[in-house]
Backbone as XML, in Angstrom:
<?xml version="1.0"?>
<chain id="A" units="angstrom">
  <residue number="1" name="UNK">
    <atom name="N" x="55.302" y="-67.939" z="98.053"/>
    <atom name="CA" x="55.805" y="-67.195" z="99.214"/>
    <atom name="C" x="54.726" y="-66.498" z="99.967"/>
  </residue>
  <residue number="2" name="UNK">
    <atom name="N" x="54.751" y="-66.668" z="101.374"/>
    <atom name="CA" x="53.838" y="-65.954" z="102.102"/>
    <atom name="C" x="53.805" y="-64.401" z="101.963"/>
  </residue>
  <residue number="3" name="UNK">
    <atom name="N" x="52.831" y="-63.863" z="102.352"/>
    <atom name="CA" x="52.668" y="-62.256" z="102.318"/>
    <atom name="C" x="53.876" y="-61.699" z="103.317"/>
  </residue>
  <residue number="4" name="UNK">
    <atom name="N" x="53.957" y="-62.215" z="104.299"/>
    <atom name="CA" x="55.210" y="-61.863" z="105.171"/>
    <atom name="C" x="56.461" y="-62.001" z="104.652"/>
  </residue>
  <residue number="5" name="UNK">
    <atom name="N" x="56.629" y="-63.085" z="103.933"/>
    <atom name="CA" x="58.014" y="-63.399" z="103.486"/>
    <atom name="C" x="58.191" y="-62.484" z="102.263"/>
  </residue>
  <residue number="6" name="UNK">
    <atom name="N" x="57.092" y="-62.226" z="101.549"/>
    <atom name="CA" x="57.253" y="-61.218" z="100.501"/>
    <atom name="C" x="57.630" y="-59.922" z="100.864"/>
  </residue>
  <residue number="7" name="UNK">
    <atom name="N" x="56.904" y="-59.386" z="102.071"/>
    <atom name="CA" x="57.123" y="-57.996" z="102.549"/>
    <atom name="C" x="58.592" y="-58.146" z="102.997"/>
  </residue>
  <residue number="8" name="UNK">
    <atom name="N" x="59.073" y="-58.937" z="103.752"/>
    <atom name="CA" x="60.515" y="-59.078" z="104.220"/>
    <atom name="C" x="61.584" y="-59.092" z="102.840"/>
  </residue>
  <residue number="9" name="UNK">
    <atom name="N" x="61.212" y="-59.696" z="101.947"/>
    <atom name="CA" x="62.040" y="-59.593" z="100.751"/>
    <atom name="C" x="61.999" y="-58.296" z="100.227"/>
  </residue>
  <residue number="10" name="UNK">
    <atom name="N" x="60.893" y="-57.469" z="100.006"/>
    <atom name="CA" x="60.862" y="-56.227" z="99.557"/>
    <atom name="C" x="61.563" y="-55.305" z="100.282"/>
  </residue>
  <residue number="11" name="UNK">
    <atom name="N" x="61.450" y="-55.325" z="101.712"/>
    <atom name="CA" x="62.095" y="-54.523" z="102.637"/>
    <atom name="C" x="63.677" y="-54.798" z="102.454"/>
  </residue>
  <residue number="12" name="UNK">
    <atom name="N" x="64.278" y="-55.959" z="102.285"/>
    <atom name="CA" x="65.716" y="-56.109" z="101.837"/>
    <atom name="C" x="66.018" y="-55.631" z="100.640"/>
  </residue>
  <residue number="13" name="UNK">
    <atom name="N" x="65.292" y="-55.739" z="99.667"/>
    <atom name="CA" x="65.451" y="-55.091" z="98.440"/>
    <atom name="C" x="65.618" y="-53.434" z="98.544"/>
  </residue>
  <residue number="14" name="UNK">
    <atom name="N" x="64.727" y="-53.053" z="99.158"/>
    <atom name="CA" x="64.543" y="-51.560" z="99.550"/>
    <atom name="C" x="65.855" y="-51.071" z="100.074"/>
  </residue>
  <residue number="15" name="UNK">
    <atom name="N" x="66.270" y="-51.843" z="101.051"/>
    <atom name="CA" x="67.542" y="-51.651" z="101.803"/>
    <atom name="C" x="68.785" y="-51.520" z="101.016"/>
  </residue>
  <residue number="16" name="UNK">
    <atom name="N" x="68.790" y="-52.641" z="100.043"/>
    <atom name="CA" x="69.870" y="-52.804" z="99.087"/>
    <atom name="C" x="69.961" y="-51.656" z="98.157"/>
  </residue>
  <residue number="17" name="UNK">
    <atom name="N" x="68.674" y="-51.170" z="97.683"/>
    <atom name="CA" x="68.786" y="-49.887" z="96.949"/>
    <atom name="C" x="69.167" y="-48.744" z="97.653"/>
  </residue>
  <residue number="18" name="UNK">
    <atom name="N" x="68.915" y="-48.617" z="98.903"/>
    <atom name="CA" x="69.405" y="-47.513" z="99.635"/>
    <atom name="C" x="70.857" y="-47.344" z="99.623"/>
  </residue>
  <residue number="19" name="UNK">
    <atom name="N" x="71.562" y="-48.555" z="99.801"/>
    <atom name="CA" x="73.037" y="-48.688" z="99.766"/>
    <atom name="C" x="73.430" y="-48.222" z="98.388"/>
  </residue>
  <residue number="20" name="UNK">
    <atom name="N" x="72.983" y="-48.847" z="97.326"/>
    <atom name="CA" x="73.179" y="-48.517" z="96.040"/>
    <atom name="C" x="73.040" y="-46.937" z="95.739"/>
  </residue>
  <residue number="21" name="UNK">
    <atom name="N" x="72.075" y="-46.377" z="96.189"/>
    <atom name="CA" x="71.770" y="-45.011" z="96.024"/>
    <atom name="C" x="72.966" y="-44.260" z="96.774"/>
  </residue>
  <residue number="22" name="UNK">
    <atom name="N" x="73.081" y="-44.653" z="97.923"/>
    <atom name="CA" x="74.218" y="-43.877" z="98.758"/>
    <atom name="C" x="75.628" y="-43.901" z="97.969"/>
  </residue>
  <residue number="23" name="UNK">
    <atom name="N" x="75.863" y="-45.166" z="97.307"/>
    <atom name="CA" x="77.174" y="-45.256" z="96.807"/>
    <atom name="C" x="77.125" y="-44.408" z="95.481"/>
  </residue>
  <residue number="24" name="UNK">
    <atom name="N" x="76.014" y="-44.293" z="94.685"/>
    <atom name="CA" x="76.031" y="-43.511" z="93.627"/>
    <atom name="C" x="76.158" y="-41.999" z="93.953"/>
  </residue>
  <residue number="25" name="UNK">
    <atom name="N" x="75.627" y="-41.645" z="94.962"/>
    <atom name="CA" x="75.642" y="-40.300" z="95.520"/>
    <atom name="C" x="77.052" y="-39.773" z="96.017"/>
  </residue>
  <residue number="26" name="UNK">
    <atom name="N" x="77.926" y="-40.835" z="96.222"/>
    <atom name="CA" x="79.136" y="-40.347" z="96.786"/>
    <atom name="C" x="79.962" y="-40.303" z="95.760"/>
  </residue>
  <residue number="27" name="UNK">
    <atom name="N" x="79.710" y="-40.768" z="94.569"/>
    <atom name="CA" x="80.636" y="-40.596" z="93.452"/>
    <atom name="C" x="80.875" y="-39.131" z="93.149"/>
  </residue>
  <residue number="28" name="UNK">
    <atom name="N" x="82.023" y="-38.840" z="92.434"/>
    <atom name="CA" x="82.250" y="-37.200" z="92.095"/>
    <atom name="C" x="81.126" y="-36.702" z="91.216"/>
  </residue>
  <residue number="29" name="UNK">
    <atom name="N" x="80.768" y="-37.630" z="90.267"/>
    <atom name="CA" x="79.783" y="-37.207" z="89.346"/>
    <atom name="C" x="78.695" y="-38.164" z="89.183"/>
  </residue>
  <residue number="30" name="UNK">
    <atom name="N" x="77.678" y="-38.014" z="90.160"/>
    <atom name="CA" x="76.563" y="-39.093" z="90.090"/>
    <atom name="C" x="75.841" y="-39.090" z="88.845"/>
  </residue>
  <residue number="31" name="UNK">
    <atom name="N" x="75.418" y="-40.253" z="88.280"/>
    <atom name="CA" x="74.668" y="-40.205" z="87.134"/>
    <atom name="C" x="73.254" y="-40.136" z="87.466"/>
  </residue>
  <residue number="32" name="UNK">
    <atom name="N" x="72.537" y="-38.839" z="86.883"/>
    <atom name="CA" x="71.117" y="-38.563" z="87.291"/>
    <atom name="C" x="70.293" y="-39.751" z="86.863"/>
  </residue>
  <residue number="33" name="UNK">
    <atom name="N" x="70.439" y="-40.279" z="85.636"/>
    <atom name="CA" x="69.637" y="-41.231" z="85.145"/>
    <atom name="C" x="69.669" y="-42.453" z="85.957"/>
  </residue>
  <residue number="34" name="UNK">
    <atom name="N" x="70.795" y="-42.973" z="86.613"/>
    <atom name="CA" x="70.938" y="-43.867" z="87.523"/>
    <atom name="C" x="70.113" y="-43.684" z="88.699"/>
  </residue>
  <residue number="35" name="UNK">
    <atom name="N" x="70.265" y="-42.360" z="89.306"/>
    <atom name="CA" x="69.683" y="-41.961" z="90.556"/>
    <atom name="C" x="68.147" y="-42.171" z="90.343"/>
  </residue>
  <residue number="36" name="UNK">
    <atom name="N" x="67.653" y="-41.469" z="89.250"/>
    <atom name="CA" x="66.225" y="-41.573" z="88.953"/>
    <atom name="C" x="65.704" y="-43.112" z="88.856"/>
  </residue>
  <residue number="37" name="UNK">
    <atom name="N" x="66.375" y="-43.929" z="88.408"/>
    <atom name="CA" x="65.940" y="-45.264" z="88.311"/>
    <atom name="C" x="65.989" y="-45.980" z="89.670"/>
  </residue>
  <residue number="38" name="UNK">
    <atom name="N" x="67.002" y="-45.744" z="90.591"/>
    <atom name="CA" x="66.893" y="-46.372" z="91.847"/>
    <atom name="C" x="65.822" y="-45.670" z="92.660"/>
  </residue>
  <residue number="39" name="UNK">
    <atom name="N" x="65.514" y="-44.471" z="92.421"/>
    <atom name="CA" x="64.534" y="-43.790" z="93.266"/>
    <atom name="C" x="63.177" y="-44.423" z="92.638"/>
  </residue>
  <residue number="40" name="UNK">
    <atom name="N" x="62.990" y="-44.582" z="91.342"/>
    <atom name="CA" x="61.586" y="-45.156" z="91.028"/>
    <atom name="C" x="61.475" y="-46.587" z="91.602"/>
  </residue>
  <residue number="41" name="UNK">
    <atom name="N" x="62.726" y="-47.311" z="91.559"/>
    <atom name="CA" x="62.454" y="-48.657" z="92.078"/>
    <atom name="C" x="62.193" y="-48.728" z="93.403"/>
  </residue>
  <residue number="42" name="UNK">
    <atom name="N" x="62.899" y="-47.925" z="94.379"/>
    <atom name="CA" x="62.487" y="-47.793" z="95.713"/>
    <atom name="C" x="61.083" y="-47.501" z="96.023"/>
  </residue>
  <residue number="43" name="UNK">
    <atom name="N" x="60.486" y="-46.394" z="95.218"/>
    <atom name="CA" x="59.151" y="-46.090" z="95.331"/>
    <atom name="C" x="58.222" y="-47.194" z="94.993"/>
  </residue>
  <residue number="44" name="UNK">
    <atom name="N" x="58.332" y="-47.883" z="93.841"/>
    <atom name="CA" x="57.581" y="-49.015" z="93.642"/>
    <atom name="C" x="57.582" y="-50.093" z="94.699"/>
  </residue>
  <residue number="45" name="UNK">
    <atom name="N" x="58.821" y="-50.291" z="95.093"/>
    <atom name="CA" x="58.843" y="-51.404" z="96.364"/>
    <atom name="C" x="58.085" y="-50.939" z="97.536"/>
  </residue>
  <residue number="46" name="UNK">
    <atom name="N" x="58.145" y="-49.581" z="97.846"/>
    <atom name="CA" x="57.502" y="-49.040" z="99.009"/>
    <atom name="C" x="56.009" y="-49.252" z="98.919"/>
  </residue>
  <residue number="47" name="UNK">
    <atom name="N" x="55.545" y="-48.845" z="97.521"/>
    <atom name="CA" x="54.184" y="-48.894" z="97.317"/>
    <atom name="C" x="53.548" y="-50.252" z="97.662"/>
  </residue>
  <residue number="48" name="UNK">
    <atom name="N" x="54.367" y="-51.408" z="96.999"/>
    <atom name="CA" x="53.971" y="-52.785" z="97.140"/>
    <atom name="C" x="54.098" y="-53.110" z="98.691"/>
  </residue>
  <residue number="49" name="UNK">
    <atom name="N" x="54.798" y="-52.592" z="99.283"/>
    <atom name="CA" x="54.973" y="-53.011" z="100.847"/>
    <atom name="C" x="53.816" y="-52.427" z="101.372"/>
  </residue>
  <residue number="50" name="UNK">
    <atom name="N" x="53.378" y="-51.230" z="101.255"/>
    <atom name="CA" x="52.191" y="-50.707" z="101.757"/>
    <atom name="C" x="50.945" y="-51.387" z="101.350"/>
  </residue>
  <residue number="51" name="UNK">
    <atom name="N" x="50.888" y="-51.857" z="100.083"/>
    <atom name="CA" x="49.750" y="-52.390" z="99.675"/>
    <atom name="C" x="49.508" y="-53.752" z="100.348"/>
  </residue>
  <residue number="52" name="UNK">
    <atom name="N" x="50.675" y="-54.491" z="100.412"/>
    <atom name="CA" x="50.582" y="-55.798" z="101.254"/>
    <atom name="C" x="50.356" y="-55.778" z="102.604"/>
  </residue>
  <residue number="53" name="UNK">
    <atom name="N" x="50.726" y="-54.616" z="103.234"/>
    <atom name="CA" x="50.557" y="-54.525" z="104.716"/>
    <atom name="C" x="49.041" y="-54.150" z="104.974"/>
  </residue>
  <residue number="54" name="UNK">
    <atom name="N" x="48.541" y="-53.521" z="103.873"/>
    <atom name="CA" x="47.190" y="-53.013" z="104.436"/>
    <atom name="C" x="46.236" y="-53.880" z="103.842"/>
  </residue>
  <residue number="55" name="UNK">
    <atom name="N" x="46.426" y="-54.747" z="103.092"/>
    <atom name="CA" x="45.460" y="-55.942" z="102.471"/>
    <atom name="C" x="45.211" y="-57.067" z="103.620"/>
  </residue>
</chain>
């Protein structure tokens, strides 16, 4: 997979996690553990995107 394709794939995954996060937050009682997990995943993806874009 090319670097550009990998970045695009990561951006798609990051966007998907945004949607998942929004859905979890809209629940009457969002699960804090789920929220933390989603946020950790988003941060890891964002870090990888930045690393790939600057290399």
